[in-house]
C-alpha positions in Angstrom: 0.0 0.0 0.0 1.0 3.6 -0.4 -0.3 7.1 0.1 -2.6 6.7 -2.9 -4.7 4.2 -0.9 -8.2 5.3 0.0 -7.6 4.7 3.7 -4.4 6.8 3.7 -6.3 9.7 2.0 -9.0 9.4 4.5 -6.4 9.7 7.3 -5.0 12.9 5.7 -8.5 14.3 5.3 -9.1 13.7 9.1 -5.8 15.3 9.9 -6.6 18.5 8.0 -10.1 18.5 9.5 -8.6 18.2 13.0 -10.4 14.9 13.7 -7.4 12.5 13.4 -6.3 10.4 16.3 -2.8 11.1 17.8 -1.3 8.1 16.0 -2.8 9.2 12.7 -1.4 12.7 13.3 2.0 11.3 13.9 1.8 9.2 10.8 0.8 12.1 8.5 3.4 14.4 10.0 6.1 11.7 9.5 5.0 11.0 5.9 5.0 14.7 5.1 8.5 15.3 6.6 10.3 12.1 5.6 8.6 9.5 3.5 9.5 9.0 -0.2 5.8 8.4 -0.7 5.4 12.2 -0.4 7.3 12.6 -3.6 6.3 9.6 -5.7 3.2 7.7 -6.8 1.1 10.9 -6.6 0.6 13.5 -9.2 2.6 16.7 -8.7 -0.6 18.7 -8.3 -1.9 16.4 -5.7 1.4 16.5 -3.8 1.4 20.3 -3.8 -2.2 20.6 -2.6 -1.9 17.9 0.1 1.5 19.2 1.4 0.0 22.7 1.7 -2.9 21.3 3.7 -0.7 19.2 5.9 1.8 22.0 6.5 -1.0 24.4 7.4 -2.3 21.9 10.0 1.1 20.9 11.4 1.6 21.8 15.1 5.0 23.1 14.2 6.0 25.0 11.0 9.7 25.1 11.5 12.1 22.5 9.9 15.5 21.3 11.1 18.4 23.2 9.5 21.7 21.7 8.4 23.6 20.4 11.3 20.6 19.8 13.5 19.3 16.5 14.9 15.7 15.5 14.3 14.1 13.4 16.9 11.5 12.0 14.5 12.7 8.4 13.8 12.3 7.3 10.2 10.1 4.5 9.1 11.6 1.5 7.2 11.8 2.2 3.5 8.6 1.5 1.6 6.5 1.1 4.9 3.2 2.7 4.2 1.1 4.9 6.4 -1.7 2.4 6.6 0.5 -0.6 7.2 2.3 1.1 10.1 -0.9 2.3 11.6 -2.0 -1.3 11.7 1.0 -2.4 13.8 1.2 0.7 16.0 3.1 3.9 15.6 5.8 5.1 18.0 7.2 8.5 17.1 8.6 11.4 19.1 5.7 13.4 17.7 2.9 13.0 20.3 4.7 10.0 21.9 2.3 8.9 24.6 3.0 7.1 27.9 0.4 5.6 30.2 0.8 7.1 33.7 2.1 4.8 36.4 5.2 4.2 38.5 7.6 1.6 37.3 10.4 0.3 39.6 13.8 1.8 38.9 12.4 4.5 36.7 12.4 8.3 37.4 8.8 9.3 36.8 7.2 12.7 36.9 5.0 13.9 39.8 7.3 12.5 42.4 7.3 15.6 44.6 4.3 17.1 46.4 2.9 20.6 45.8 2.5 22.7 48.9 0.0 25.4 49.7 1.0 27.7 52.5 -2.2 29.2 53.9 -3.3 30.4 57.4 0.0 29.3 59.0 -0.4 25.8 57.6 1.6 23.8 55.0 -1.0 21.8 53.0 0.3 18.9 50.9 -2.0 19.3 47.9 -1.3 15.9 46.4 -2.4 14.2 49.6 -5.4 16.4 50.2 -8.8 15.2 49.0 -11.0 17.4 46.8 -13.3 19.7 48.7 -13.0 22.5 51.2 -9.4 23.1 52.4 -9.8 26.2 54.7 -13.1 27.0 56.2 -15.4 27.9 53.3 -13.1 30.0 51.1 -10.6 27.6 49.5 -11.6 24.5 47.6 -9.5 21.9 45.9 -11.2 20.8 42.7 -10.6 18.1 40.1 -7.9 18.7 37.6 -5.4 20.0 40.2 -7.2 23.3 40.7 -7.4 25.5 43.8 -10.3 27.9 43.9 -10.5 31.0 46.1 -13.9 32.5 47.0 -14.7 35.9 48.5 -15.2 36.0 52.3 -15.6 39.8 52.7 -14.4 39.4 56.2 -10.7 40.3 56.1 -9.7 44.0 56.7 -6.1 43.5 55.8 -4.7 41.7 52.7 -3.7 38.1 53.5 -1.3 36.4 51.1 -0.9 32.7 50.4 1.9 30.9 48.7 1.8 27.8 46.4 5.0 26.0 45.7 5.4 23.4 43.0 8.8 21.8 43.6 11.0 20.3 40.9 9.4 17.0 40.0 6.0 18.3 41.2 2.6 18.3 39.4 1.4 21.6 37.9 -1.6 23.3 39.7 -4.0 26.0 38.7 -5.0 28.7 41.2 -8.3 30.5 40.5 -8.3 33.9 42.2 -11.4 35.6 43.7 -11.8 37.7 40.5 -12.0 34.6 38.3 -8.5 34.9 36.9 -6.6 31.6 36.6 -2.9 31.1 37.0 -1.3 27.7 36.2 2.0 26.9 37.7 4.7 24.7 36.0 7.1 22.6 38.0 9.8 24.3 40.1 7.5 27.4 40.5 6.6 29.4 43.6 3.7 32.0 43.4 2.6 34.4 46.1 -0.9 35.8 45.8 -3.7 37.5 47.8 -6.4 35.3 49.2 -8.9 38.0 48.2 -8.5 40.7 45.5 -10.1 44.1 46.2 -12.3 45.7 43.6 -9.4 48.0 42.5 -7.0 45.0 42.4 -4.3 47.1 44.1 -2.7 43.9 45.4 0.1 42.3 43.4 0.7 38.7 42.4 4.3 37.7 42.8 6.0 35.1 40.7 8.9 34.3 43.1 10.5 31.8 40.7 9.4 29.6 37.8 6.8 29.6 35.0 3.1 30.4 34.9 0.3 30.6 32.4 -2.1 33.3 33.3 -5.7 33.8 32.0 -6.7 37.2 33.5 -10.2 38.5 33.8 -9.7 42.0 32.4 -10.8 45.2 34.1 -9.7 48.3 32.3 -9.9 50.5 35.5 -8.2 47.8 37.6 -5.5 45.9 35.8 -3.8 42.9 37.6 -0.1 43.2 38.1 2.3 40.2 38.3 5.8 41.0 39.7 8.9 38.8 39.0 12.5 39.4 40.2 13.2 41.1 36.9 10.0 42.8 35.7 6.4 43.8 36.3 3.7 42.5 33.9 0.5 44.5 33.8 -2.6 42.8 32.3 -4.4 44.8 29.6 -7.0 42.0 28.9 -4.8 39.1 28.6 -3.7 35.4 28.3 0.0 35.2 28.7 3.0 33.0 29.8 5.8 34.1 32.1 9.0 32.1 32.4 11.4 33.4 35.1 13.7 30.6 36.3 17.0 31.6 38.1 19.0 29.0 36.1 17.9 30.5 32.8 19.8 33.5 31.3 16.7 35.6 30.8 13.0 36.0 31.7 10.4 35.7 29.0 6.8 37.0 28.8 4.9 35.7 25.9 1.5 37.1 25.0 -1.1 34.6 23.7 -4.1 36.9 23.5 -5.1 40.5 24.4 -2.3 42.9 25.5 0.2 43.3 28.3 2.7 45.9 29.4 6.1 44.6 30.6 8.0 47.1 32.8 11.8 47.0 33.6 13.6 49.7 35.4 11.2 52.4 34.3 11.0 51.2 30.7 7.6 49.9 29.4 7.1 47.5 26.5 3.7 46.8 25.1 3.2 43.4 23.5 0.8 42.3 20.8 -0.4 38.6 20.5 2.3 36.4 19.4 5.1 38.6 20.7 7.6 37.8 23.4 9.4 40.2 25.7 12.9 39.0 26.8 14.5 40.6 29.9 18.2 40.0 30.3 19.9 42.1 32.9 18.7 45.6 32.6 17.8 45.2 28.9 14.5 44.3 27.3 13.7 43.5 23.7 10.9 41.7 21.8 10.7 39.0 19.2 8.0 36.9 17.5 7.2 33.9 19.7 6.6 30.3 18.8 3.4 29.9 20.8 3.3 26.1 20.3 6.7 25.8 21.9 6.1 28.3 24.7 2.7 26.7 25.8 3.7 23.1 25.2 4.1 22.5 29.0 0.5 23.6 29.5 -0.6 20.9 27.1 1.4 18.2 28.8 4.3 18.2 26.2 8.0 18.8 26.0 8.5 20.8 22.8 12.1 21.0 21.5 12.6 23.4 18.6 16.3 24.0 17.8 17.1 23.3 21.4 20.7 22.6 22.7 21.2 19.8 25.1 21.9 22.0 28.1 18.6 23.8 27.6 16.8 20.5 27.3 18.5 19.1 30.4 17.5 22.2 32.5 13.9 21.6 31.6 14.1 17.9 32.4 15.8 18.7 35.7 12.9 20.9 36.8 10.2 18.4 35.6 11.7 15.3 37.1 13.5 16.8 40.1 16.9 15.4 39.0 20.5 16.6 39.3 22.3 17.0 36.0 26.1 16.6 35.5 28.2 16.8 32.3 31.2 14.6 31.5 33.4 15.5 28.5 32.7 17.6 25.5 29.0 17.9 24.8 27.4 18.2 21.3 26.6 21.7 20.1 24.0 20.4 17.7 20.3 21.1 18.2 17.3 18.9 18.6 13.7 19.1 17.4 10.7 17.1 18.5 7.7 16.7 20.8 7.3 14.3 23.7 4.6 13.5 26.3 5.5 14.8 29.8 3.9 11.6 31.3 6.9 9.6 30.1 9.6 8.6 32.5 12.9 10.4 32.1 14.4 7.0 31.2 12.2 6.9 28.1 13.0 10.6 27.2 16.7 10.0 27.4 16.4 6.9 25.2 14.8 9.0 22.5 17.5 11.6 22.8 20.2 8.9 22.5 18.8 7.9 19.1 20.5 11.0 17.7 23.9 9.2 18.3 25.2 12.6 19.4 24.7 12.2 23.2 24.3 9.5 25.8 23.5 9.4 29.5 24.2 7.6 32.7 21.6 7.4 35.5 22.7 7.0 39.1 19.8 7.4 41.6 18.4 10.9 40.8 21.6 12.1 39.1 21.8 12.1 35.3 25.2 12.5 33.7 25.4 13.7 30.1 28.2 11.9 28.4 30.3 13.0 25.4 30.0 10.9 22.2 33.2 12.3 20.8 
């Protein structure tokens, strides 16, 4: 069979329509990027139309450049999309893993998130859904913490939620309806109750958040980080401010934000990213699929060096990373499920034949291949 087959065309049609399964998506993407079938056995006009449709629907539009390492493994020559679908597909693209702890593996979600409220340290992963504190804080399904108005406090009271390295992301819903989702290795300080003028600030002490802010023109919400202040102007945005990264990045998904650094203001439009390095600030066009991949439960590597990848893995799995010898300077592309064990992730990276790893307890050593 080849890509002319009716079933294969039906898969492509489902892909373009957005109704394909994850395995079907992976197959079409692989065929488009790698398979000789994309160049033969179909008329030139059909190839052009189909490739435009597939390219337009691809979750990433950037292609590896010369000298890069693609993490999409190639199919055996002449293997068709329909045949491989029948025996199961295992690609880096949308590689899935069924959650569960396996002996000897380093799995995600090994550390407990902590909510500090009312003088108590509450281990969220060990707390049942329902009311947490009196009648104002509720733990809901989907790792969400909901705050309700009490109208009893005269003074502003702040709570802190800490997601350690290796912890499960949580979403905090503030009393104004705004939602803030925390990535691993993130600490957020926020008011238990926002006043009508929202004069209180939310503080991202360290880490990464995805914010969906309920906009009030007369009372914008401000989020402070160690390097900047982000003011909502009707907004969905992502802030990454890890101390082990060389800069802080605010990426606007929808609406508008103002990023302030040392008295300098920078307004962002959707799809733009403000990068703060030292006392400098500049903007660039963002790859939203890459920036928000963590929110969708994915690792997304787009021209990423191994040190950048390992910093992300260290935060997600709560591991220590060491380096031994000269490390490759080539870059990696691909997409992986965050439910995978780090052992599985490292095996995929090793397929590049440019890097290898040694695991000792929770220490991962990156070994030179040269």
